[in-house]
C-alpha positions as CSV (number, residue, x, y, z in Angstrom):
1,M,192.2,-86.6,52.6
2,K,194.3,-83.4,52.4
3,A,192.6,-80.3,53.8
4,I,193.3,-76.7,54.6
5,I,191.8,-75.8,58.0
6,K,191.4,-72.3,59.5
7,T,190.6,-71.6,63.1
8,K,188.2,-69.0,64.3
9,V,191.1,-67.3,66.1
10,A,193.4,-65.9,63.4
11,G,196.7,-66.0,65.4
12,Y,196.2,-69.5,67.0
13,N,199.4,-71.5,67.4
14,G,198.8,-75.0,68.8
15,V,197.2,-78.4,68.1
16,A,193.6,-79.3,67.6
17,A,192.4,-82.8,66.8
18,C,196.1,-83.8,66.4
19,V,196.6,-81.2,63.7
20,P,199.2,-78.5,64.3
21,F,198.2,-74.9,63.5
22,V,200.4,-71.9,62.8
23,N,198.8,-68.4,62.8
24,G,195.3,-70.0,62.7
25,E,195.9,-72.2,59.6
26,A,196.9,-75.8,58.9
27,E,197.3,-78.0,55.9
28,A,197.2,-81.7,56.7
29,E,196.0,-85.2,55.9
30,I,192.9,-85.6,58.0
31,S,190.4,-88.5,58.6
32,E,186.7,-88.3,58.2
33,S,186.3,-88.0,62.0
34,Q,188.7,-85.1,62.1
35,L,186.8,-83.4,59.2
36,A,183.5,-83.9,61.1
37,Y,185.0,-82.4,64.3
38,F,186.4,-79.3,62.6
39,K,183.2,-78.6,60.8
40,K,181.1,-79.1,63.9
41,A,183.5,-76.9,65.9
42,G,183.2,-74.0,63.4
43,Y,186.5,-74.3,61.7
44,T,186.7,-73.4,58.0
45,V,187.7,-76.6,56.1
46,K,188.6,-76.8,52.4
47,V,189.3,-80.3,51.1
48,V,192.2,-80.3,48.7
49,K,191.9,-82.5,45.6
50,P,194.7,-83.3,43.2
51,D,194.5,-81.7,39.7
52,P,193.7,-84.5,37.3
53,E,196.2,-83.1,34.7
54,T,199.2,-82.3,36.9
55,G,198.5,-84.2,40.1
56,D,199.2,-81.1,42.2
57,A,196.9,-80.5,45.2
58,K,194.6,-77.6,44.8
59,A,191.8,-76.2,47.0
60,N,188.4,-77.4,45.8
61,K,187.3,-73.8,45.2
62,T,188.9,-71.9,42.3
63,G,190.2,-68.5,43.2
64,D,190.3,-69.5,46.9
65,K,192.6,-67.0,48.7
66,A,193.3,-69.2,51.7
67,G,194.2,-72.1,49.5
68,R,196.6,-70.0,47.4
69,Q,198.2,-68.6,50.6
70,A,198.7,-72.0,52.1
71,E,200.2,-73.2,48.8
72,D,202.5,-70.2,48.8
73,K,203.6,-70.8,52.4
74,A,204.3,-74.4,51.6
75,K,206.4,-73.5,48.6
76,D,208.3,-70.8,50.6
77,G,208.9,-73.2,53.5
78,E,206.8,-71.1,55.8
79,G,203.9,-72.1,58.0
80,D,205.8,-74.7,60.1
81,K,207.9,-72.4,62.2
82,G,205.8,-71.5,65.3
83,E,208.9,-69.7,66.7
84,G,208.5,-68.4,70.2
85,S,204.7,-69.0,70.3
86,E,202.4,-71.0,72.4
87,G,202.3,-74.5,71.0
88,S,205.8,-74.3,69.5
89,D,208.3,-77.1,70.0
90,P,210.6,-75.9,72.8
91,E,213.3,-78.5,71.9
92,A,213.4,-77.2,68.3
93,D,213.5,-73.6,69.5
94,A,216.4,-74.5,71.8
95,T,218.4,-75.8,68.9
96,K,217.9,-72.5,67.1
97,G,219.5,-70.7,70.1
98,E,216.2,-68.9,71.0
99,R,216.2,-70.2,74.6
């Protein structure tokens, strides 16, 4: 299932339960066990369901600000950078000339 997950730490960059987070947010395909872990650990989790008319993935709450922000980031190509932050990919950073 696709989900939008937010950490309790807004600026967290790293990996939890095999899901990469950027600025405390992630949008990923997760399993039932990952869903259970995130809920138990106090993360905010919103399962994303496809719109029956368009097939587009939408957060399961209408008017959901985090869902809209995650969608906007995905459309703009943001949210996967992690540049110069803990948990970023040093090899990818090196190819950008940052190291």
